[in-house]
Backbone and ligand atoms as CSV (ligand in chain L), in Angstrom:
chain,resi,resn,atom,element,x,y,z
A,1,MET,N,N,17.949,-191.254,-23.841
A,1,MET,CA,C,16.750,-191.329,-23.013
A,1,MET,C,C,15.528,-191.492,-23.927
A,2,ARG,N,N,14.600,-192.336,-23.476
A,2,ARG,CA,C,13.345,-192.488,-24.202
A,2,ARG,C,C,12.214,-191.959,-23.341
A,3,LYS,N,N,11.257,-191.320,-24.000
A,3,LYS,CA,C,10.114,-190.770,-23.267
A,3,LYS,C,C,8.862,-191.050,-24.087
A,4,ASN,N,N,7.822,-191.521,-23.416
A,4,ASN,CA,C,6.541,-191.774,-24.079
A,4,ASN,C,C,5.528,-190.730,-23.638
A,5,LEU,N,N,4.769,-190.201,-24.596
A,5,LEU,CA,C,3.751,-189.192,-24.322
A,5,LEU,C,C,2.468,-189.589,-25.020
A,6,THR,N,N,1.367,-189.163,-24.444
A,6,THR,CA,C,0.081,-189.242,-25.148
A,6,THR,C,C,-0.248,-187.838,-25.615
A,7,CYS,N,N,-0.410,-187.672,-26.912
A,7,CYS,CA,C,-0.740,-186.347,-27.438
A,7,CYS,C,C,-2.157,-185.972,-27.003
A,8,ILE,N,N,-2.293,-184.752,-26.475
A,8,ILE,CA,C,-3.608,-184.303,-25.979
A,8,ILE,C,C,-4.217,-183.240,-26.889
A,9,ILE,N,N,-3.659,-183.076,-28.082
A,9,ILE,CA,C,-4.143,-182.012,-28.973
A,9,ILE,C,C,-5.477,-182.379,-29.624
A,10,CYS,N,N,-5.676,-183.659,-29.954
A,10,CYS,CA,C,-6.962,-184.032,-30.555
A,10,CYS,C,C,-7.381,-185.404,-30.026
A,11,PRO,N,N,-8.623,-185.817,-30.301
A,11,PRO,CA,C,-9.137,-187.064,-29.705
A,11,PRO,C,C,-8.429,-188.345,-30.158
A,12,LEU,N,N,-7.593,-188.291,-31.178
A,12,LEU,CA,C,-6.888,-189.512,-31.597
A,12,LEU,C,C,-5.889,-189.982,-30.547
A,13,SER,N,N,-5.414,-189.085,-29.705
A,13,SER,CA,C,-4.520,-189.440,-28.593
A,13,SER,C,C,-3.333,-190.298,-29.037
A,14,CYS,N,N,-2.631,-189.846,-30.039
A,14,CYS,CA,C,-1.485,-190.610,-30.533
A,14,CYS,C,C,-0.474,-190.855,-29.415
A,15,GLN,N,N,0.104,-192.054,-29.440
A,15,GLN,CA,C,1.159,-192.399,-28.483
A,15,GLN,C,C,2.495,-192.022,-29.125
A,16,ILE,N,N,3.137,-191.009,-28.573
A,16,ILE,CA,C,4.361,-190.468,-29.155
A,16,ILE,C,C,5.562,-190.977,-28.372
A,17,ARG,N,N,6.559,-191.421,-29.123
A,17,ARG,CA,C,7.788,-191.906,-28.500
A,17,ARG,C,C,8.934,-190.979,-28.897
A,18,LEU,N,N,9.612,-190.459,-27.891
A,18,LEU,CA,C,10.734,-189.553,-28.131
A,18,LEU,C,C,12.030,-190.268,-27.804
A,19,SER,N,N,13.014,-190.062,-28.634
A,19,SER,CA,C,14.376,-190.489,-28.315
A,19,SER,C,C,15.186,-189.220,-28.163
A,20,CYS,N,N,15.801,-189.037,-27.002
A,20,CYS,CA,C,16.485,-187.775,-26.704
A,20,CYS,C,C,17.861,-188.047,-26.124
A,21,VAL,N,N,18.725,-187.066,-26.314
A,21,VAL,CA,C,19.986,-187.011,-25.588
A,21,VAL,C,C,19.914,-185.713,-24.799
A,22,ASP,N,N,19.888,-185.833,-23.479
A,22,ASP,CA,C,19.550,-184.709,-22.601
A,22,ASP,C,C,18.195,-184.156,-23.068
A,23,LYS,N,N,18.131,-182.880,-23.451
A,23,LYS,CA,C,16.843,-182.337,-23.928
A,23,LYS,C,C,16.852,-182.148,-25.442
A,24,ASP,N,N,17.798,-182.783,-26.099
A,24,ASP,CA,C,17.905,-182.687,-27.550
A,24,ASP,C,C,17.164,-183.877,-28.168
A,25,ILE,N,N,16.082,-183.588,-28.908
A,25,ILE,CA,C,15.274,-184.656,-29.489
A,25,ILE,C,C,15.959,-185.198,-30.744
A,26,LYS,N,N,16.215,-186.486,-30.746
A,26,LYS,CA,C,16.845,-187.135,-31.894
A,26,LYS,C,C,15.798,-187.758,-32.814
A,27,ARG,N,N,14.684,-188.250,-32.240
A,27,ARG,CA,C,13.661,-188.887,-33.071
A,27,ARG,C,C,12.292,-188.779,-32.389
A,28,ILE,N,N,11.282,-188.492,-33.210
A,28,ILE,CA,C,9.898,-188.495,-32.717
A,28,ILE,C,C,9.118,-189.488,-33.561
A,29,GLU,N,N,8.485,-190.460,-32.896
A,29,GLU,CA,C,7.688,-191.462,-33.609
A,29,GLU,C,C,6.279,-191.503,-33.033
A,30,GLY,N,N,5.333,-191.853,-33.850
A,30,GLY,CA,C,3.963,-192.081,-33.377
A,30,GLY,C,C,3.022,-190.916,-33.562
A,31,ALA,N,N,3.542,-189.730,-33.829
A,31,ALA,CA,C,2.672,-188.572,-34.048
A,31,ALA,C,C,2.193,-188.586,-35.497
A,32,LEU,N,N,0.884,-188.457,-35.667
A,32,LEU,CA,C,0.335,-188.497,-37.024
A,32,LEU,C,C,0.385,-187.153,-37.726
A,33,CYS,N,N,0.727,-186.086,-36.994
A,33,CYS,CA,C,0.746,-184.770,-37.643
A,33,CYS,C,C,1.774,-183.858,-36.975
A,34,SER,N,N,1.984,-182.702,-37.609
A,34,SER,CA,C,2.994,-181.777,-37.106
A,34,SER,C,C,2.582,-181.149,-35.773
A,35,LYS,N,N,1.262,-181.034,-35.527
A,35,LYS,CA,C,0.825,-180.484,-34.229
A,35,LYS,C,C,1.305,-181.375,-33.093
A,36,GLY,N,N,1.227,-182.664,-33.299
A,36,GLY,CA,C,1.672,-183.614,-32.282
A,36,GLY,C,C,3.174,-183.521,-32.064
A,37,ARG,N,N,3.910,-183.340,-33.145
A,37,ARG,CA,C,5.369,-183.207,-32.996
A,37,ARG,C,C,5.707,-181.930,-32.231
A,38,ARG,N,N,4.993,-180.830,-32.544
A,38,ARG,CA,C,5.234,-179.576,-31.804
A,38,ARG,C,C,4.852,-179.739,-30.336
A,39,TYR,N,N,3.734,-180.459,-30.089
A,39,TYR,CA,C,3.311,-180.699,-28.705
A,39,TYR,C,C,4.409,-181.462,-27.953
A,40,ALA,N,N,4.969,-182.478,-28.579
A,40,ALA,CA,C,5.999,-183.290,-27.924
A,40,ALA,C,C,7.237,-182.450,-27.611
A,41,GLU,N,N,7.631,-181.586,-28.541
A,41,GLU,CA,C,8.801,-180.734,-28.301
A,41,GLU,C,C,8.533,-179.781,-27.135
A,42,LYS,N,N,7.351,-179.189,-27.126
A,42,LYS,CA,C,7.001,-178.260,-26.042
A,42,LYS,C,C,6.913,-179.001,-24.712
A,43,GLU,N,N,6.352,-180.186,-24.738
A,43,GLU,CA,C,6.202,-180.977,-23.515
A,43,GLU,C,C,7.568,-181.319,-22.926
A,44,LEU,N,N,8.540,-181.535,-23.775
A,44,LEU,CA,C,9.880,-181.869,-23.293
A,44,LEU,C,C,10.599,-180.629,-22.767
A,45,HIS,N,N,10.442,-179.503,-23.451
A,45,HIS,CA,C,11.243,-178.317,-23.109
A,45,HIS,C,C,10.560,-177.362,-22.146
A,46,CYS,N,N,9.273,-177.126,-22.297
A,46,CYS,CA,C,8.579,-176.194,-21.383
A,46,CYS,C,C,7.091,-176.547,-21.340
A,47,PRO,N,N,6.733,-177.598,-20.621
A,47,PRO,CA,C,5.335,-178.019,-20.567
A,47,PRO,C,C,4.452,-176.954,-19.923
A,48,THR,N,N,3.294,-176.725,-20.510
A,48,THR,CA,C,2.346,-175.747,-19.980
A,48,THR,C,C,0.961,-176.379,-19.916
A,49,ARG,N,N,0.113,-175.792,-19.088
A,49,ARG,CA,C,-1.257,-176.276,-18.960
A,49,ARG,C,C,-2.185,-175.103,-18.698
A,50,SER,N,N,-3.435,-175.227,-19.153
A,50,SER,CA,C,-4.483,-174.302,-18.732
A,50,SER,C,C,-4.903,-174.697,-17.326
A,51,LEU,N,N,-5.355,-173.710,-16.580
A,51,LEU,CA,C,-5.795,-173.966,-15.204
A,51,LEU,C,C,-7.286,-173.661,-15.099
A,52,THR,N,N,-8.047,-174.586,-14.551
A,52,THR,CA,C,-9.452,-174.321,-14.246
A,52,THR,C,C,-9.666,-174.688,-12.791
A,53,THR,N,N,-10.394,-173.820,-12.093
A,53,THR,CA,C,-10.657,-174.073,-10.677
A,53,THR,C,C,-11.817,-173.185,-10.252
A,54,THR,N,N,-11.975,-172.972,-8.954
A,54,THR,CA,C,-13.024,-172.086,-8.447
A,54,THR,C,C,-12.414,-171.112,-7.448
A,55,LEU,N,N,-13.091,-169.975,-7.300
A,55,LEU,CA,C,-12.713,-168.981,-6.290
A,55,LEU,C,C,-13.888,-168.770,-5.359
A,56,GLU,N,N,-13.593,-168.489,-4.114
A,56,GLU,CA,C,-14.642,-168.171,-3.156
A,56,GLU,C,C,-15.248,-166.811,-3.498
A,57,VAL,N,N,-16.556,-166.694,-3.297
A,57,VAL,CA,C,-17.277,-165.457,-3.619
A,57,VAL,C,C,-17.801,-164.823,-2.338
A,58,ILE,N,N,-17.698,-163.503,-2.270
A,58,ILE,CA,C,-18.282,-162.739,-1.159
A,58,ILE,C,C,-19.520,-162.027,-1.691
A,59,GLY,N,N,-20.603,-162.145,-0.952
A,59,GLY,CA,C,-21.813,-161.388,-1.274
A,59,GLY,C,C,-22.494,-161.803,-2.560
A,60,GLY,N,N,-22.384,-163.067,-2.918
A,60,GLY,CA,C,-23.001,-163.537,-4.154
A,60,GLY,C,C,-24.130,-164.513,-3.896
A,61,GLU,N,N,-24.837,-164.876,-4.967
A,61,GLU,CA,C,-25.901,-165.861,-4.840
A,61,GLU,C,C,-25.326,-167.278,-4.744
A,62,GLN,N,N,-24.013,-167.416,-5.022
A,62,GLN,CA,C,-23.309,-168.697,-4.892
A,62,GLN,C,C,-22.039,-168.464,-4.089
A,63,ARG,N,N,-21.549,-169.537,-3.491
A,63,ARG,CA,C,-20.332,-169.442,-2.675
A,63,ARG,C,C,-19.056,-169.487,-3.520
A,64,LEU,N,N,-19.174,-170.072,-4.731
A,64,LEU,CA,C,-17.990,-170.259,-5.571
A,64,LEU,C,C,-18.264,-169.768,-6.977
A,65,VAL,N,N,-17.224,-169.328,-7.654
A,65,VAL,CA,C,-17.324,-168.995,-9.071
A,65,VAL,C,C,-16.245,-169.791,-9.806
A,66,SER,N,N,-16.619,-170.367,-10.953
A,66,SER,CA,C,-15.630,-171.100,-11.740
A,66,SER,C,C,-14.741,-170.105,-12.487
A,67,VAL,N,N,-13.461,-170.427,-12.554
A,67,VAL,CA,C,-12.477,-169.550,-13.186
A,67,VAL,C,C,-11.517,-170.380,-14.029
A,68,LYS,N,N,-10.810,-169.683,-14.931
A,68,LYS,CA,C,-9.766,-170.344,-15.721
A,68,LYS,C,C,-8.657,-169.341,-16.004
A,69,SER,N,N,-7.508,-169.857,-16.368
A,69,SER,CA,C,-6.416,-168.982,-16.789
A,69,SER,C,C,-6.677,-168.560,-18.229
A,70,ASP,N,N,-6.341,-167.304,-18.565
A,70,ASP,CA,C,-6.593,-166.841,-19.937
A,70,ASP,C,C,-5.481,-167.262,-20.896
A,71,GLN,N,N,-4.432,-167.871,-20.368
A,71,GLN,CA,C,-3.362,-168.469,-21.181
A,71,GLN,C,C,-2.869,-169.694,-20.407
A,72,GLU,N,N,-2.084,-170.509,-21.081
A,72,GLU,CA,C,-1.493,-171.640,-20.371
A,72,GLU,C,C,-0.394,-171.143,-19.442
A,73,LEU,N,N,-0.216,-171.874,-18.346
A,73,LEU,CA,C,0.816,-171.564,-17.351
A,73,LEU,C,C,1.900,-172.637,-17.405
A,74,PRO,N,N,3.140,-172.279,-17.066
A,74,PRO,CA,C,4.162,-173.325,-16.920
A,74,PRO,C,C,3.671,-174.374,-15.917
A,75,ARG,N,N,3.839,-175.629,-16.247
A,75,ARG,CA,C,3.275,-176.695,-15.410
A,75,ARG,C,C,3.761,-176.619,-13.961
A,76,GLU,N,N,5.016,-176.211,-13.753
A,76,GLU,CA,C,5.541,-176.172,-12.390
A,76,GLU,C,C,4.923,-175.053,-11.557
A,77,LEU,N,N,4.208,-174.119,-12.216
A,77,LEU,CA,C,3.563,-173.034,-11.466
A,77,LEU,C,C,2.108,-173.322,-11.117
A,78,LEU,N,N,1.578,-174.455,-11.557
A,78,LEU,CA,C,0.155,-174.726,-11.297
A,78,LEU,C,C,-0.144,-174.772,-9.801
A,79,MET,N,N,0.653,-175.467,-9.033
A,79,MET,CA,C,0.369,-175.565,-7.590
A,79,MET,C,C,0.605,-174.234,-6.879
A,80,PRO,N,N,1.699,-173.505,-7.150
A,80,PRO,CA,C,1.835,-172.180,-6.532
A,80,PRO,C,C,0.665,-171.255,-6.872
A,81,VAL,N,N,0.186,-171.296,-8.106
A,81,VAL,CA,C,-0.957,-170.453,-8.482
A,81,VAL,C,C,-2.207,-170.914,-7.724
A,82,MET,N,N,-2.410,-172.223,-7.606
A,82,MET,CA,C,-3.565,-172.721,-6.855
A,82,MET,C,C,-3.502,-172.265,-5.396
A,83,ARG,N,N,-2.312,-172.295,-4.808
A,83,ARG,CA,C,-2.178,-171.843,-3.408
A,83,ARG,C,C,-2.505,-170.357,-3.296
A,84,GLN,N,N,-2.062,-169.570,-4.282
A,84,GLN,CA,C,-2.356,-168.137,-4.280
A,84,GLN,C,C,-3.862,-167.901,-4.427
A,85,LEU,N,N,-4.505,-168.640,-5.316
A,85,LEU,CA,C,-5.940,-168.462,-5.538
A,85,LEU,C,C,-6.752,-168.873,-4.309
A,86,ALA,N,N,-6.231,-169.814,-3.537
A,86,ALA,CA,C,-6.954,-170.246,-2.334
A,86,ALA,C,C,-7.048,-169.121,-1.310
A,87,LYS,N,N,-6.176,-168.108,-1.421
A,87,LYS,CA,C,-6.189,-166.977,-0.477
A,87,LYS,C,C,-7.129,-165.866,-0.931
A,88,LEU,N,N,-7.600,-165.931,-2.177
A,88,LEU,CA,C,-8.380,-164.827,-2.746
A,88,LEU,C,C,-9.879,-165.075,-2.631
A,89,LYS,N,N,-10.615,-163.957,-2.580
A,89,LYS,CA,C,-12.079,-164.013,-2.625
A,89,LYS,C,C,-12.533,-162.994,-3.652
A,90,ALA,N,N,-13.561,-163.345,-4.396
A,90,ALA,CA,C,-14.086,-162.450,-5.429
A,90,ALA,C,C,-15.383,-161.820,-4.926
A,91,GLN,N,N,-15.512,-160.524,-5.161
A,91,GLN,CA,C,-16.706,-159.799,-4.716
A,91,GLN,C,C,-17.769,-159.839,-5.804
A,92,ALA,N,N,-18.975,-160.299,-5.452
A,92,ALA,CA,C,-20.100,-160.276,-6.409
A,92,ALA,C,C,-20.606,-158.836,-6.537
A,93,PRO,N,N,-21.199,-158.442,-7.668
A,93,PRO,CA,C,-21.501,-159.273,-8.827
A,93,PRO,C,C,-20.254,-159.517,-9.682
A,94,ILE,N,N,-20.267,-160.631,-10.384
A,94,ILE,CA,C,-19.147,-161.032,-11.230
A,94,ILE,C,C,-19.686,-161.323,-12.630
A,95,LYS,N,N,-18.983,-160.808,-13.643
A,95,LYS,CA,C,-19.389,-161.052,-15.040
A,95,LYS,C,C,-18.500,-162.134,-15.660
A,96,ILE,N,N,-19.043,-162.817,-16.659
A,96,ILE,CA,C,-18.220,-163.772,-17.415
A,96,ILE,C,C,-17.050,-163.018,-18.034
A,97,GLY,N,N,-15.869,-163.562,-17.914
A,97,GLY,CA,C,-14.683,-162.953,-18.506
A,97,GLY,C,C,-14.034,-161.901,-17.620
A,98,GLN,N,N,-14.651,-161.593,-16.503
A,98,GLN,CA,C,-14.069,-160.594,-15.604
A,98,GLN,C,C,-12.751,-161.120,-15.033
A,99,VAL,N,N,-11.742,-160.260,-15.036
A,99,VAL,CA,C,-10.449,-160.645,-14.469
A,99,VAL,C,C,-10.566,-160.591,-12.950
A,100,LEU,N,N,-10.348,-161.733,-12.313
A,100,LEU,CA,C,-10.457,-161.807,-10.852
A,100,LEU,C,C,-9.086,-161.858,-10.193
A,101,ALA,N,N,-8.069,-162.181,-10.944
A,101,ALA,CA,C,-6.686,-162.142,-10.443
A,101,ALA,C,C,-5.804,-161.824,-11.648
A,102,ALA,N,N,-5.310,-160.584,-11.683
A,102,ALA,CA,C,-4.505,-160.153,-12.824
A,102,ALA,C,C,-3.036,-160.515,-12.610
A,103,ASP,N,N,-2.392,-160.909,-13.693
A,103,ASP,CA,C,-0.941,-161.167,-13.677
A,103,ASP,C,C,-0.542,-162.035,-12.476
A,104,ILE,N,N,-1.236,-163.163,-12.369
A,104,ILE,CA,C,-1.039,-164.018,-11.196
A,104,ILE,C,C,0.428,-164.445,-11.073
A,105,LEU,N,N,1.002,-164.227,-9.915
A,105,LEU,CA,C,2.407,-164.546,-9.603
A,105,LEU,C,C,3.373,-163.990,-10.658
A,106,ASP,N,N,3.045,-162.814,-11.186
A,106,ASP,CA,C,3.902,-162.139,-12.172
A,106,ASP,C,C,4.143,-162.983,-13.429
A,107,THR,N,N,3.150,-163.781,-13.800
A,107,THR,CA,C,3.298,-164.631,-14.996
A,107,THR,C,C,2.781,-163.955,-16.256
A,108,GLY,N,N,2.021,-162.852,-16.079
A,108,GLY,CA,C,1.357,-162.239,-17.225
A,108,GLY,C,C,0.027,-162.906,-17.550
A,109,VAL,N,N,-0.320,-163.917,-16.781
A,109,VAL,CA,C,-1.563,-164.662,-17.000
A,109,VAL,C,C,-2.629,-164.144,-16.034
A,110,ASN,N,N,-3.833,-163.937,-16.578
A,110,ASN,CA,C,-4.955,-163.510,-15.752
A,110,ASN,C,C,-5.863,-164.696,-15.450
A,111,ILE,N,N,-6.510,-164.622,-14.289
A,111,ILE,CA,C,-7.515,-165.623,-13.930
A,111,ILE,C,C,-8.871,-164.951,-14.116
A,112,VAL,N,N,-9.708,-165.534,-14.969
A,112,VAL,CA,C,-10.971,-164.893,-15.344
A,112,VAL,C,C,-12.158,-165.793,-14.985
A,113,ALA,N,N,-13.294,-165.136,-14.717
A,113,ALA,CA,C,-14.519,-165.872,-14.388
A,113,ALA,C,C,-15.071,-166.544,-15.638
A,114,THR,N,N,-15.593,-167.755,-15.484
A,114,THR,CA,C,-16.195,-168.457,-16.618
A,114,THR,C,C,-17.707,-168.550,-16.477
A,115,ARG,N,N,-18.248,-167.932,-15.431
A,115,ARG,CA,C,-19.702,-167.825,-15.307
A,115,ARG,C,C,-20.018,-166.609,-14.443
A,116,PRO,N,N,-21.208,-166.054,-14.605
A,116,PRO,CA,C,-21.563,-164.877,-13.814
A,116,PRO,C,C,-22.074,-165.280,-12.433
A,117,VAL,N,N,-21.909,-164.366,-11.500
A,117,VAL,CA,C,-22.493,-164.543,-10.163
A,117,VAL,C,C,-23.161,-163.220,-9.794
A,118,SER,N,N,-24.470,-163.288,-9.522
A,118,SER,CA,C,-25.205,-162.097,-9.103
A,118,SER,C,C,-24.994,-161.848,-7.623
A,119,LYS,N,N,-25.341,-160.614,-7.219
A,119,LYS,CA,C,-25.288,-160.314,-5.782
A,119,LYS,C,C,-26.303,-161.179,-5.061
A,120,GLY,N,N,-26.000,-161.510,-3.822
A,120,GLY,CA,C,-26.930,-162.320,-3.033
A,120,GLY,C,C,-26.371,-162.554,-1.660
A,121,ASP,N,N,-27.033,-163.416,-0.952
A,121,ASP,CA,C,-26.615,-163.744,0.419
A,121,ASP,C,C,-26.213,-165.206,0.434
A,122,ASN,N,N,-24.930,-165.447,0.261
A,122,ASN,CA,C,-24.456,-166.843,0.125
A,122,ASN,C,C,-24.008,-167.455,1.435
A,123,ARG,N,N,-24.478,-166.988,2.544
A,123,ARG,CA,C,-24.069,-167.543,3.845
A,123,ARG,C,C,-24.372,-169.011,3.972
L,1,LIG,S1,S,-0.345,-186.235,-33.226
L,1,LIG,FE1,FE,-1.832,-185.092,-34.446
L,1,LIG,S2,S,-3.370,-186.633,-34.967
L,1,LIG,FE2,FE,-2.199,-187.473,-33.265
L,1,LIG,S3,S,-3.340,-186.888,-31.390
L,1,LIG,FE3,FE,-1.777,-185.295,-31.787
L,1,LIG,S4,S,-2.845,-183.746,-32.965
L,1,LIG,FE4,FE,-4.074,-185.595,-33.083
């Protein structure tokens, strides 16, 4: 099996070509550095992504607060986590870095605020 990837580790965006038998990598071409090779191996075996989104706010000066995962999540869990976050509301005031959803879906990953929200009337 052949698989083509674009490395997302740095702006060079190397085009990486993998030759595999099942999930066993036989050859990696196109990566200019070892970080790219590690990225390709991880992408094949257990792809992960950081999650950034917003949560609804109750009693704040804004209706939404931007949030992110404090670690990368398995790629297949991104949509389940998004569905879970759509059910949650955060109570203002909110501080930067405040954990708004701890151990989301038992992943060990926290969802934290990336900006503050003061108390207010966001109706
Ligand atoms: S392989 Fe290395 S040089 Fe190429 S995009 Fe990835 S990190 Fe950058």
